[in-house]
C-alpha positions in Angstrom: -9.1 84.4 -11.2 -11.9 83.8 -8.8 -12.7 80.6 -10.6 -9.1 79.4 -10.3 -9.0 80.3 -6.6 -12.2 78.3 -5.9 -10.9 75.3 -7.8 -7.6 75.4 -5.8 -9.6 75.6 -2.6 -11.7 72.5 -3.6 -8.6 70.5 -4.5 -6.9 71.5 -1.3 -9.9 70.4 0.7 -10.0 67.1 -1.2 -6.4 66.5 -0.6 -6.8 67.0 3.1 -9.8 64.7 3.2 -7.8 61.9 1.5 -4.8 62.4 3.8 -7.1 61.9 6.8 -8.5 58.7 5.2 -5.0 57.0 5.0 -4.6 55.0 8.2 -1.6 55.5 10.4 0.9 52.7 10.6 -1.0 49.9 12.3 -0.3 48.9 15.9 -1.7 46.3 18.2 -1.4 42.5 18.3 -1.8 39.6 16.0 -1.9 35.8 16.1 -0.6 32.8 14.2 -2.6 29.6 13.8 -1.2 26.3 12.7 -4.0 24.5 10.8 -2.4 21.1 10.7 -0.5 20.4 14.0 1.3 17.1 13.9 0.6 14.6 16.7 1.9 15.8 20.1 4.4 18.3 18.7 4.8 21.6 20.5 5.4 24.9 18.7 7.0 28.2 19.6 6.9 31.6 17.8 10.1 33.8 17.9 9.8 37.5 16.9 12.7 38.3 14.6 11.7 41.8 13.3 9.3 44.6 14.4 6.9 45.6 11.7 4.5 48.4 10.9 2.3 48.5 7.9 -0.1 50.6 6.0 -2.2 48.8 3.5 0.3 46.8 1.4 3.3 48.8 2.7 5.4 47.2 5.3 8.4 48.5 7.3 10.7 46.0 9.2 13.2 46.9 11.9 15.4 45.2 14.5 17.1 46.6 17.5 20.5 45.6 18.7 19.0 44.7 22.0 16.5 42.2 20.5 17.2 38.6 21.4 17.4 37.6 17.7 19.8 40.4 16.7 23.1 38.3 16.9 21.7 35.5 14.8 20.2 37.9 12.3 23.4 40.0 12.0 25.5 36.9 11.5 23.4 36.0 8.5 23.3 39.6 7.2 27.1 39.9 7.4 27.3 37.4 4.5 26.7 39.7 1.5 25.6 36.8 -0.7 22.6 36.1 1.6 20.9 39.2 0.5 19.7 40.4 3.9 20.5 44.1 4.5 20.6 45.9 7.9 20.8 49.7 7.6 21.4 51.6 10.9 18.9 54.3 11.7 20.6 57.5 12.8 20.6 58.4 16.5 18.9 55.0 17.4 19.8 51.5 18.1 17.5 50.3 15.3 18.2 49.0 11.9 16.0 49.0 8.9 15.7 45.6 7.2 15.6 45.1 3.5 16.4 42.3 1.1 18.4 42.0 -2.0 18.2 39.7 -5.1 20.0 36.8 -3.3 17.7 36.6 -0.3 16.0 33.2 0.3 13.4 33.0 3.1 14.0 29.2 3.2 17.7 29.7 3.7 17.1 32.3 6.4 14.7 30.0 8.1 17.2 27.2 8.0 19.8 29.6 9.6 17.4 30.5 12.4 16.5 26.9 12.9 20.2 26.1 13.5 20.5 29.0 15.9 17.1 28.7 17.6 18.7 28.6 21.0 19.8 32.2 20.6 16.4 33.6 19.6 15.1 34.2 23.1 12.2 32.6 25.0 9.5 32.9 22.3 5.7 32.4 22.6 4.3 28.9 23.0 1.3 27.8 21.0 -1.7 26.4 22.7 -4.4 23.9 21.4 -7.5 25.5 19.9 -9.8 22.8 18.7 -8.0 21.0 15.9 -5.4 23.8 15.6 -2.6 25.3 17.6 -2.6 29.0 18.1 -0.3 31.7 19.5 -2.3 34.9 20.4 -1.5 38.3 21.6 1.7 38.6 19.6 3.2 42.0 19.1 3.1 42.7 15.3 6.3 41.4 13.8 8.0 39.0 11.5 8.1 35.6 13.3 10.0 32.4 13.0 7.9 29.4 14.0 9.6 26.3 15.2 8.2 22.9 16.3 9.6 19.9 18.1 9.9 18.3 14.6 11.7 21.3 13.1 10.8 24.5 11.2 7.1 24.8 10.6 7.0 27.4 7.8 9.0 30.2 6.3 9.0 33.4 8.3 5.6 35.1 8.6 4.3 38.4 9.6 2.0 38.0 12.5 -1.3 39.7 11.6 -3.9 37.0 12.4 -2.5 34.5 9.9 -2.8 30.8 9.3 0.1 28.6 8.4 0.8 24.9 8.0 3.3 22.6 9.7 5.9 21.9 7.0 6.8 18.7 8.8 3.5 17.1 7.9 4.8 13.9 6.4 3.2 13.1 3.1 1.8 9.6 3.2 0.4 7.2 0.7 -1.9 4.2 1.0 -2.2 1.3 -1.4 -5.0 -1.2 -2.0 -5.8 -3.9 -4.5 -9.3 -4.8 -5.7 -9.2 -8.3 -4.2 -10.5 -8.3 -0.7 -9.1 -11.6 0.3 -5.7 -11.0 -1.3 -5.6 -14.5 -2.9 -5.5 -14.6 -6.7 -5.8 -16.9 -9.7 -3.3 -17.1 -12.5 -4.5 -14.9 -15.3 -6.5 -12.6 -12.9 -6.2 -8.8 -13.7 -5.7 -6.8 -10.5 -6.3 -3.1 -10.1 -4.0 -1.3 -7.7 -4.8 2.2 -6.2 -2.3 4.4 -4.5 -3.8 7.4 -2.6 -2.1 10.5 -1.2 -2.8 14.2 -0.7 -1.5 17.4 -2.3 1.1 18.7 0.2 1.8 22.3 1.0 5.0 23.5 -0.8 5.1 26.9 0.8 8.7 28.1 1.0 10.0 25.7 -1.7 11.2 26.7 -5.0 11.3 23.1 -6.1 9.3 20.2 -4.6 9.8 16.5 -5.4 6.7 14.3 -5.2 7.7 11.0 -6.9 6.1 7.5 -6.6 8.1 4.5 -7.6 6.1 1.3 -7.9 7.8 -2.1 -8.2 6.3 -5.6 -8.5 7.7 -9.1 -8.3 8.0 -11.4 -11.4 4.6 -13.1 -10.8 2.8 -9.9 -11.7 2.9 -8.4 -15.3 2.5 -4.6 -15.4 0.0 -3.5 -18.0 1.5 0.0 -18.6 -1.7 1.8 -17.9 -0.9 4.4 -15.1 -3.6 7.1 -14.5 -3.1 10.0 -12.1 -5.9 12.2 -10.8 -5.9 15.2 -8.4 -9.2 16.1 -6.8 -10.9 13.8 -9.2 -9.5 15.5 -12.3 -7.3 13.5 -14.7 -3.8 15.0 -14.7 -2.0 12.0 -16.2 -0.8 14.2 -19.1 0.8 16.7 -16.7 2.6 14.0 -14.8 6.0 12.6 -15.7 5.6 8.8 -16.0 8.3 6.3 -16.9 7.3 2.7 -17.3 9.7 -0.2 -16.9 9.6 -4.0 -17.0 8.4 -4.4 -13.4 6.6 -1.1 -12.6 6.9 2.6 -13.1 8.0 6.0 -11.7 5.4 8.8 -11.6 6.3 12.4 -10.7 3.9 15.3 -10.1 4.9 19.0 -9.8 2.8 19.8 -6.6 3.8 23.5 -6.8 1.2 23.7 -9.6 -1.6 22.5 -7.4 -1.3 24.7 -4.3 -4.9 25.8 -4.7 -5.9 22.2 -3.9 -3.9 21.5 -0.8 -5.1 18.2 0.8 -7.0 17.2 -2.3 -6.7 13.5 -3.0 -3.9 12.4 -5.3 -4.9 9.0 -6.8 -2.7 6.8 -9.0 -4.3 3.7 -10.5 -2.9 0.9 -12.7 -3.4 -2.8 -13.4 -1.2 -5.9 -13.3 -1.9 -9.5 -14.5 -1.0 -12.5 -12.3 1.2 -14.7 -14.5 2.4 -18.3 -14.5 5.5 -17.3 -12.4 3.2 -16.8 -9.4 2.7 -20.6 -9.3 4.2 -22.3 -6.3 5.5 -19.1 -4.8 4.9 -17.8 -1.3 3.6 -14.4 -2.4 3.7 -11.7 -5.1 4.7 -8.3 -3.6 3.9 -4.9 -4.9 5.8 -2.0 -3.3 5.1 1.7 -3.7 7.6 4.3 -2.4 6.9 8.0 -2.2 9.9 10.3 -2.3 9.3 13.8 -1.2 11.2 17.0 -0.4 11.6 17.8 3.3 13.7 20.9 3.5 12.9 24.1 1.6 16.5 25.3 2.0 18.0 22.2 0.4 16.6 20.9 -2.9 18.6 17.7 -2.5 17.1 16.7 0.8 14.4 14.0 0.7 12.5 11.5 2.8 10.6 8.4 1.7 7.4 6.6 2.7 6.8 3.0 1.6 3.7 0.8 1.5 3.5 -2.9 0.5 0.6 -5.1 -0.8 1.0 -8.9 -1.0 -1.1 -11.4 -2.8 -0.7 -15.2 -3.2 -2.2 -18.3 -4.8 -3.1 -21.7 -3.4 -2.3 -25.1 -5.0 -4.0 -28.4 -4.4 -1.7 -31.4 -4.6 -3.2 -34.9 -4.8 -1.4 -37.8 -3.1 -2.9 -41.0 -4.5 -2.1 -44.3 -2.7 -3.5 -47.8 -1.9 -5.8 -47.9 1.1 -4.0 -50.9 2.6 -0.5 -49.4 2.1 0.1 -45.6 2.0 3.6 -46.3 0.5 2.0 -47.8 -2.6 1.5 -44.9 -4.9 -1.2 -45.2 -7.6 -0.6 -44.0 -11.1 -3.4 -43.2 -13.6 -6.1 -41.8 -11.4 -7.9 -38.8 -13.0 -9.6 -35.8 -11.3 -11.5 -32.6 -12.1 -12.0 -29.7 -9.7 -15.3 -27.8 -9.2 -15.8 -24.5 -7.4 -18.8 -23.5 -5.2 -20.6 -22.1 -8.2 -20.6 -25.6 -9.8 -18.1 -24.6 -12.5 -15.1 -26.7 -13.4 -11.4 -25.7 -13.4 -9.7 -25.1 -16.7 -6.1 -24.2 -17.1 -4.6 -22.8 -20.3 -1.7 -25.1 -21.2 0.5 -22.2 -22.4 -0.2 -19.3 -20.1 -1.5 -21.3 -17.1 -4.3 -18.9 -16.8 -7.3 -20.3 -14.8 -10.9 -20.0 -16.0 -14.0 -21.8 -14.9 -16.4 -23.6 -17.3 -19.8 -25.2 -17.1 -19.1 -28.3 -19.1 -17.1 -31.0 -17.4 -15.9 -32.3 -20.7 -14.2 -28.9 -21.3 -12.5 -28.9 -17.9 -8.8 -29.7 -17.2 -8.5 -33.3 -16.1 -5.3 -34.1 -14.2 -3.8 -37.6 -13.9 -1.6 -38.9 -11.1 2.0 -39.8 -12.1 4.1 -42.8 -10.9 4.5 -41.0 -7.5 0.7 -40.8 -7.2 0.8 -37.0 -7.6 -1.3 -34.5 -9.5 -2.1 -30.9 -8.9 -4.4 -27.9 -9.5 -2.4 -24.6 -9.4 -3.2 -20.9 -9.1 -6.3 -21.0 -6.9 -8.1 -18.3 -4.9 -9.5 -18.8 -1.4 -12.8 -20.6 -1.7 -14.7 -24.0 -1.4 -13.8 -26.7 -3.9 -14.9 -30.3 -4.7 -12.3 -32.8 -5.9 -14.0 -35.4 -8.1 -12.3 -38.6 -9.2 -13.3 -39.4 -12.8 -11.1 -42.5 -13.4 -9.7 -44.8 -10.8 -6.4 -46.6 -11.2 -6.5 -50.0 -12.8 -7.5 -52.6 -10.2 -9.0 -50.1 -7.8 -12.5 -48.9 -7.0 -13.4 -45.3 -8.0 -14.3 -43.0 -5.1 -18.1 -42.9 -4.4 -18.1 -39.2 -3.2 -16.3 -36.0 -3.9 -13.7 -34.6 -1.4 -14.6 -31.1 -0.1 -11.7 -28.7 0.3 -11.9 -25.2 1.8 -9.1 -22.7 1.3 -9.2 -19.8 3.6 -7.8 -16.3 2.9 -5.8 -16.5 6.1 -3.7 -19.3 4.6 -5.4 -22.2 6.5 -7.5 -25.1 4.9 -9.8 -28.0 5.7 -10.3 -31.3 3.9 -13.8 -32.8 4.4 -14.1 -30.7 7.5 -10.8 -31.6 9.1 -8.1 -28.9 9.5 -5.1 -29.4 7.2 -2.2 -26.9 7.1 -0.9 -26.0 3.6 2.8 -26.4 3.1 5.4 -24.3 1.4 4.1 -21.9 -1.3 0.5 -22.5 0.0 0.4 -26.0 -1.4 -2.3 -28.2 0.3 -1.7 -31.9 0.0 -4.8 -34.1 0.1 -4.4 -37.8 0.5 -6.7 -39.9 -1.6 -6.8 -43.7 -0.8 -8.3 -46.3 -3.2 -9.3 -49.8 -2.2 -9.1 -52.9 -4.4 -12.3 -54.9 -5.1 -13.1 -58.6 -4.4 -12.1 -61.1 -7.1 -15.2 -62.8 -8.5 -15.2 -66.4 -10.0 -15.2 -66.9 -13.7 -17.3 -69.5 -15.6 -15.1 -72.4 -17.0 -12.1 -70.7 -15.7 -9.6 -71.2 -12.9 -12.3 -70.4 -10.4 -14.4 -73.5 -11.3 -11.4 -75.8 -11.2 -10.7 -74.7 -7.7 -14.3 -75.3 -6.5 -14.4 -78.8 -8.2 -11.1 -79.8 -6.6 -12.2 -78.7 -3.2 -15.5 -80.7 -3.7 -13.6 -83.8 -4.7 -11.3 -83.5 -1.7 -14.3 -83.2 0.5 -15.9 -86.4 -0.9 -12.6 -88.4 -0.5 -12.3 -87.3 3.1 -15.9 -88.3 3.8 -15.2 -91.8 2.3 -12.1 -92.4 4.3 -14.0 -91.4 7.4 -16.9 -93.9 6.7 -14.5 -96.8 6.0 -12.5 -96.1 9.1 -15.6 -95.9 11.2 -16.9 -99.3 9.9 -13.7 -101.1 10.7 -13.6 -99.7 14.2 -17.2 -100.9 14.7 -16.4 -104.5 13.7 -13.4 -104.7 15.9 -15.5 -103.6 18.9 -17.6 -106.8 18.5 
């Protein structure tokens, strides 16, 4: 019996010790920090419920004299909303609880609509790169910004939240710095975004639609990475004739908020890009923008354009620009000393060392010939065959095509026309006709000599007669 009494005494003492170790419901103040304030937006925190807590146990109440009571009661009066207010006997307070139908996002949307009836609230102030509301009585707060709701409701206990109105953005680049391309060139496009916060959402759409014009052939090779890790297999990608649609479930990547989302793919410049103003590649990001409405979206679009130059030869007679010369032949050389070669079927451009393997263009009856699908750069136009009856050019023509769309011909500015086609006039002169042995040329000289002799004889005879008569 003594042993049992001693054991009971020990257990009672231990129980009392444990009871003293359990903290009373916490009191004091808290703060809310917005880690990603947007531009010059302002933010206000409105207390909706009072809260006390002990460890992981929380108790929420609201008084009928609180500024937010009317808005809260209106929401709670709709049973389907799942927000329950239970009156506390002999007080003006209500205990707050939630049922299966409660949605924090829906409740936040209701408070956003009725923000004018929530009282004055506490304004956030700038704190470095953040915005902060300090000295808040512990409670359940609704945070609103000039751009709308910031986050779902939060319990103020020195917490950090994100502005939900941070607009997801994407950037897009192509691996060609001057944005001028050759036919047959393979381009690599890169679309970059960030993992957004999906807090408060049960569904979140993050969908990139990429569309290219007919002068670009999509190579069906989309790759998606998040934080440098390949997640292509987890993405939903639908390819089509002129691009693709890629979707990523960002709710699965909330441990990597702000990590880079990178989408890469390639496209080949095809023959349809010849003699066109530009080839456009458009990427549009569609994203969720309202946690209370899964059908509400916004879009962000970026565009990248590329284009090709064309050199058009206008061959004419030096003494008459209206006389067009047919049959002149040319090759084109780049600043690396390589010659232009165009595939007859695909129109793809390559550059070769051997002039005999180069594409040689000939002027037609209108004196025209052309080199298509060129990048910006410096080129030499070389005449290899002159038109019949005309002298071949003694020096090459230097053409500079600039990425800004301008050009020079032998140092003189020359503006390209429609579809970035630069026309260069090339004049040819005829040579002097030389005499031929035993031919018409000799007859002419003999006739002229005979005529001179006859004239001299007539002059002498006439001169003698005049002399005799004078005597």
